[in-house]
Structure formats: C-alpha cells, structure tokens
N, C-alpha and C positions, 0 to 999 in steps of 0.2 A: 504493499499500499504506500501510497504517497504521503510524505509528512506535510502538514498544513504550512502554507506560506506565512513566513513571519514578516512583520513590518520592519522590526529592528534585526540587525545581525546578532548571532549568538555571542560574539565576543564583547559587544557593547552591553548586552543584557547581563552577562554574567559579571563583568566589571562593575556595572551599576549595583547589582545585588550584593556584591563583595563591600562596596562603600557604604551602602544604606543599611546592611545588615552584618555589622561586624561581629567577630568572635568575642567571647566574654573575656578573654585576656587582654584585647585591645582596650575594652572599655576599662578594665582594672588599671591598666598602665596610664591611661589618660586621667583616671582620677588620681593615681599616685603623683603624677606631674603636677597636677593642679595644687595638691596638698603640700608637696615639696616646695613649690614656688611661694604659697603662703608662708611657710616656715622661714624661708630665705628672706622674704620681704620683711616680715615682722622683726627678723633678727637684724637686718640691715637698719631699719628704723630705730630699734633700740640701741645700737651701736653709735650710729652717726647723727641722729636727730634728737638724742634725749635731752640736750640742753635747751632746745627751743619749744618743747612740748610741756604742757601743764600736767598736773598730777591726773586728771580725769582722763586725758588722752593717753597717758602712759598706763593707765589701768586698763583702759579698752584694747591697746596693743598687747599688754601682757595676757589679758584674758583670750584674745585672738590667738596668741602663740600657745597658750595652754590648751585651747580647744583644738587647734590643728595638730598637735602633738598627740592628744588623746584620740582624735579621729585617725591618724596615722597609726597609732598603736592597735586600734580596733580593726583596721583594714589588714595589717600584717598578721595579726593573731587569726583572723578568718582564712588568710591565705595559707598559713602554715598547718591548718587542720585538714 
C-alpha cells in the first residue's frame, strides 16, 4: 500500500518534535542552569554591592540565596535516588 502524502518532510517534522518535546534530562539540565545562575548572581551581589545596599535589600538577597541553595539541594537529592 502507498503511504499517505505528507505536507511536511519527515526530517523537519522529527526535528520539530525533538525541539517541542524534549527528554526529561534536558529539562532538568535547564532547571539546574537557572538555579546555578541565581546562586552566582546573589553571591556576586553580596560580594561587590554590599556597601550600597540597605538592610532590607541584603535580607532579601540572603533569603534568595538560601532559597536557591535549598532548591538546588532538593533537585540533587531527587536526582540521586
């Protein structure tokens, strides 16, 4: 029997499906990159901009750094099991 005619070529459709439906490891890697960039950003703010910030801004940055570290720990612990 003849295969049905397709409007899009097979290579294009398979590439589109790979991009729009990534594997779980790709999604976890993207989350990890975002968490690590948060930790680096908060750390750089604490190191270089601590003289210009008031106490409430510093407490928000410290809370964000603590939250990012806790989230990173939770993701790593789920990956290790």
